[in-house]
MIRO-145198 format. One record per residue: x, y, z of N, C-alpha, C in turn; residue in one letter; residue number from 0. Coordinates in steps of 0.02 Angstrom, whole numbers, plus 50000, padded with zeros to 5 digits. Layout:
BEGIN
+-------+-------+-------+-------+-------+-------+-------+-------+-------+--------+-----+
|    nu |    nv |    nw |   cau |   cav |   caw |    cu |    cv |    cw | residu | num |
+-------+-------+-------+-------+-------+-------+-------+-------+-------+--------+-----+
|     X |     Y |     Z |     X |     Y |     Z |     X |     Y |     Z |      A | NUM |
...
+-------+-------+-------+-------+-------+-------+-------+-------+-------+--------+-----+
//
This chain:
BEGIN
+-------+-------+-------+-------+-------+-------+-------+-------+-------+--------+-----+
|    nu |    nv |    nw |   cau |   cav |   caw |    cu |    cv |    cw | residu | num |
+-------+-------+-------+-------+-------+-------+-------+-------+-------+--------+-----+
| 54987 | 55527 | 54415 | 54980 | 55554 | 54482 | 55041 | 55597 | 54497 |      X |   0 |
| 55033 | 55662 | 54507 | 55089 | 55705 | 54519 | 55088 | 55738 | 54587 |      X |   1 |
| 55042 | 55718 | 54631 | 55036 | 55750 | 54696 | 55047 | 55698 | 54751 |      X |   2 |
| 55095 | 55710 | 54793 | 55109 | 55664 | 54847 | 55050 | 55656 | 54894 |      X |   3 |
| 55012 | 55709 | 54904 | 54954 | 55706 | 54949 | 54904 | 55653 | 54927 |      X |   4 |
| 54899 | 55640 | 54862 | 54853 | 55589 | 54837 | 54873 | 55519 | 54859 |      X |   5 |
| 54937 | 55510 | 54877 | 54961 | 55444 | 54900 | 54949 | 55434 | 54975 |      X |   6 |
| 54925 | 55485 | 55009 | 54912 | 55483 | 55081 | 54974 | 55458 | 55119 |      X |   7 |
| 55028 | 55496 | 55117 | 55091 | 55473 | 55147 | 55088 | 55471 | 55224 |      X |   8 |
| 55124 | 55424 | 55251 | 55137 | 55423 | 55323 | 55203 | 55461 | 55332 |      X |   9 |
| 55203 | 55511 | 55375 | 55263 | 55550 | 55386 | 55304 | 55518 | 55442 |      X |  10 |
| 55365 | 55497 | 55425 | 55409 | 55464 | 55473 | 55455 | 55514 | 55507 |      X |  11 |
| 55473 | 55567 | 55472 | 55518 | 55618 | 55499 | 55498 | 55684 | 55466 |      X |  12 |
| 55489 | 55736 | 55506 | 55465 | 55798 | 55477 | 55515 | 55855 | 55487 |      X |  13 |
| 55511 | 55904 | 55442 | 55551 | 55964 | 55443 | 55624 | 55949 | 55461 |      X |  14 |
| 55655 | 55909 | 55419 | 55723 | 55887 | 55431 | 55769 | 55913 | 55376 |      X |  15 |
| 55831 | 55891 | 55376 | 55879 | 55910 | 55325 | 55887 | 55852 | 55276 |      X |  16 |
| 55917 | 55866 | 55218 | 55931 | 55812 | 55170 | 55976 | 55760 | 55202 |      X |  17 |
| 56026 | 55783 | 55238 | 56073 | 55737 | 55270 | 56038 | 55693 | 55322 |      X |  18 |
| 55998 | 55722 | 55364 | 55963 | 55683 | 55415 | 55913 | 55634 | 55384 |      X |  19 |
| 55881 | 55655 | 55330 | 55834 | 55610 | 55294 | 55873 | 55550 | 55266 |      X |  20 |
| 55930 | 55563 | 55236 | 55972 | 55510 | 55208 | 55994 | 55462 | 55264 |      X |  21 |
| 56017 | 55489 | 55320 | 56040 | 55447 | 55375 | 55984 | 55407 | 55406 |      X |  22 |
| 55925 | 55436 | 55410 | 55867 | 55400 | 55437 | 55853 | 55338 | 55395 |      X |  23 |
| 55852 | 55346 | 55329 | 55838 | 55290 | 55284 | 55894 | 55239 | 55288 |      X |  24 |
| 55956 | 55262 | 55287 | 56013 | 55217 | 55288 | 56015 | 55175 | 55352 |      X |  25 |
| 55999 | 55205 | 55408 | 56003 | 55171 | 55473 | 55942 | 55129 | 55491 |      X |  26 |
| 55883 | 55147 | 55464 | 55821 | 55115 | 55485 | 55788 | 55069 | 55434 |      X |  27 |
| 55811 | 55072 | 55372 | 55779 | 55033 | 55319 | 55831 | 54985 | 55291 |      X |  28 |
| 55816 | 54921 | 55292 | 55864 | 54870 | 55271 | 55881 | 54876 | 55197 |      X |  29 |
| 55831 | 54883 | 55154 | 55843 | 54888 | 55082 | 55832 | 54959 | 55058 |      X |  30 |
| 55884 | 54989 | 55032 | 55877 | 55056 | 55005 | 55920 | 55061 | 54942 |      X |  31 |
| 55899 | 55107 | 54898 | 55932 | 55117 | 54834 | 55950 | 55190 | 54826 |      X |  32 |
| 56009 | 55203 | 54800 | 56031 | 55271 | 54787 | 56003 | 55294 | 54720 |      X |  33 |
| 55975 | 55354 | 54718 | 55948 | 55383 | 54656 | 55977 | 55453 | 54648 |      X |  34 |
| 55975 | 55477 | 54587 | 56000 | 55544 | 54572 | 55945 | 55595 | 54586 |      X |  35 |
| 55964 | 55658 | 54602 | 55914 | 55710 | 54610 | 55872 | 55715 | 54547 |      X |  36 |
| 55808 | 55724 | 54555 | 55762 | 55728 | 54498 | 55731 | 55661 | 54482 |      X |  37 |
| 55752 | 55607 | 54516 | 55722 | 55541 | 54503 | 55647 | 55547 | 54514 |      X |  38 |
| 55610 | 55518 | 54468 | 55537 | 55523 | 54470 | 55506 | 55460 | 54499 |      X |  39 |
| 55464 | 55470 | 54548 | 55428 | 55414 | 54579 | 55355 | 55436 | 54584 |      X |  40 |
| 55310 | 55397 | 54554 | 55239 | 55416 | 54551 | 55230 | 55485 | 54520 |      X |  41 |
| 55270 | 55503 | 54471 | 55269 | 55568 | 54438 | 55285 | 55626 | 54486 |      X |  42 |
| 55317 | 55611 | 54542 | 55341 | 55661 | 54588 | 55417 | 55660 | 54584 |      X |  43 |
| 55448 | 55716 | 54572 | 55521 | 55720 | 54566 | 55551 | 55731 | 54635 |      X |  44 |
| 55601 | 55690 | 54652 | 55635 | 55696 | 54716 | 55694 | 55743 | 54707 |      X |  45 |
| 55697 | 55793 | 54750 | 55752 | 55840 | 54747 | 55793 | 55834 | 54811 |      X |  46 |
| 55855 | 55857 | 54808 | 55896 | 55855 | 54867 | 55970 | 55853 | 54850 |      X |  47 |
| 56009 | 55848 | 54902 | 56082 | 55845 | 54895 | 56102 | 55771 | 54895 |      X |  48 |
| 56138 | 55749 | 54843 | 56158 | 55678 | 54839 | 56203 | 55658 | 54897 |      X |  49 |
| 56204 | 55594 | 54913 | 56163 | 55541 | 54885 | 56092 | 55543 | 54914 |      X |  50 |
| 56044 | 55525 | 54872 | 55974 | 55520 | 54893 | 55956 | 55446 | 54895 |      X |  51 |
| 55923 | 55426 | 54948 | 55904 | 55356 | 54956 | 55828 | 55348 | 54955 |      X |  52 |
| 55806 | 55293 | 54924 | 55737 | 55272 | 54928 | 55738 | 55203 | 54959 |      X |  53 |
| 55702 | 55194 | 55013 | 55699 | 55130 | 55047 | 55639 | 55090 | 55027 |      X |  54 |
| 55647 | 55024 | 55033 | 55592 | 54978 | 55020 | 55582 | 54937 | 55084 |      X |  55 |
| 55521 | 54937 | 55108 | 55504 | 54900 | 55169 | 55438 | 54865 | 55156 |      X |  56 |
| 55441 | 54799 | 55145 | 55381 | 54763 | 55127 | 55355 | 54789 | 55060 |      X |  57 |
| 55293 | 54812 | 55059 | 55263 | 54840 | 54999 | 55264 | 54916 | 54997 |      X |  58 |
| 55304 | 54946 | 55041 | 55305 | 55019 | 55046 | 55371 | 55049 | 55024 |      X |  59 |
| 55368 | 55111 | 55002 | 55428 | 55150 | 54985 | 55437 | 55204 | 55038 |      X |  60 |
| 55498 | 55215 | 55058 | 55516 | 55267 | 55105 | 55566 | 55313 | 55070 |      X |  61 |
| 55550 | 55378 | 55067 | 55594 | 55423 | 55031 | 55588 | 55495 | 55058 |      X |  62 |
| 55640 | 55535 | 55045 | 55636 | 55606 | 55066 | 55594 | 55645 | 55016 |      X |  63 |
| 55556 | 55691 | 55041 | 55515 | 55733 | 54998 | 55519 | 55804 | 55024 |      X |  64 |
| 55535 | 55851 | 54980 | 55539 | 55921 | 54999 | 55478 | 55957 | 54972 |      X |  65 |
| 55443 | 55988 | 55018 | 55383 | 56026 | 55000 | 55400 | 56100 | 55009 |      X |  66 |
| 55397 | 56140 | 54955 | 55415 | 56211 | 54960 | 55379 | 56245 | 55018 |      X |  67 |
| 55416 | 56285 | 55054 | 55392 | 56323 | 55112 | 55378 | 56280 | 55173 |      X |  68 |
| 55387 | 56214 | 55168 | 55373 | 56171 | 55226 | 55433 | 56129 | 55246 |      X |  69 |
| 55482 | 56122 | 55203 | 55542 | 56085 | 55220 | 55543 | 56014 | 55192 |      X |  70 |
| 55590 | 55975 | 55218 | 55601 | 55906 | 55195 | 55572 | 55857 | 55245 |      X |  71 |
| 55539 | 55806 | 55219 | 55508 | 55755 | 55260 | 55532 | 55686 | 55235 |      X |  72 |
| 55529 | 55637 | 55279 | 55538 | 55567 | 55257 | 55468 | 55538 | 55260 |      X |  73 |
| 55445 | 55512 | 55203 | 55377 | 55486 | 55198 | 55376 | 55413 | 55179 |      X |  74 |
| 55321 | 55381 | 55195 | 55310 | 55310 | 55179 | 55244 | 55305 | 55142 |      X |  75 |
| 55247 | 55273 | 55082 | 55187 | 55265 | 55041 | 55186 | 55195 | 55012 |      X |  76 |
| 55127 | 55169 | 54995 | 55124 | 55104 | 54961 | 55164 | 55108 | 54896 |      X |  77 |
| 55205 | 55057 | 54884 | 55252 | 55058 | 54828 | 55225 | 55036 | 54762 |      X |  78 |
| 55180 | 54988 | 54762 | 55152 | 54964 | 54699 | 55206 | 54944 | 54649 |      X |  79 |
| 55196 | 54963 | 54586 | 55243 | 54946 | 54531 | 55308 | 54984 | 54535 |      X |  80 |
| 55310 | 55037 | 54574 | 55371 | 55077 | 54580 | 55427 | 55037 | 54612 |      X |  81 |
| 55410 | 54989 | 54654 | 55462 | 54948 | 54687 | 55500 | 54908 | 54634 |      X |  82 |
| 55465 | 54876 | 54589 | 55498 | 54836 | 54536 | 55540 | 54882 | 54491 |      X |  83 |
| 55515 | 54941 | 54476 | 55552 | 54987 | 54433 | 55616 | 55010 | 54468 |      X |  84 |
| 55613 | 55022 | 54532 | 55672 | 55043 | 54570 | 55723 | 54987 | 54573 |      X |  85 |
| 55701 | 54927 | 54588 | 55746 | 54869 | 54591 | 55778 | 54854 | 54524 |      X |  86 |
| 55742 | 54866 | 54470 | 55767 | 54851 | 54402 | 55823 | 54898 | 54380 |      X |  87 |
| 55834 | 54952 | 54416 | 55886 | 55001 | 54397 | 55956 | 54974 | 54406 |      X |  88 |
| 55966 | 54921 | 54445 | 56033 | 54897 | 54461 | 56072 | 54877 | 54400 |      X |  89 |
+-------+-------+-------+-------+-------+-------+-------+-------+-------+--------+-----+
//
């Protein structure tokens, strides 16, 4: 799966900056993990200015996503097996 639209994301913050996306996750999500630019989640590569955070809330993942010509968004999608893979990086 390489298209975020297929995951039917809930948009938590729209047309924002990398910095504001990072701060939103840091301040609002209890569990978050720092990843490098290009980290792949559901075959979607996350781009941005480090540090990049991916949050875990229950069974969902919260992360910044940049869509060309539309800007950066903070989205929430069901995490599935990606949660275990993210936690295993420690």
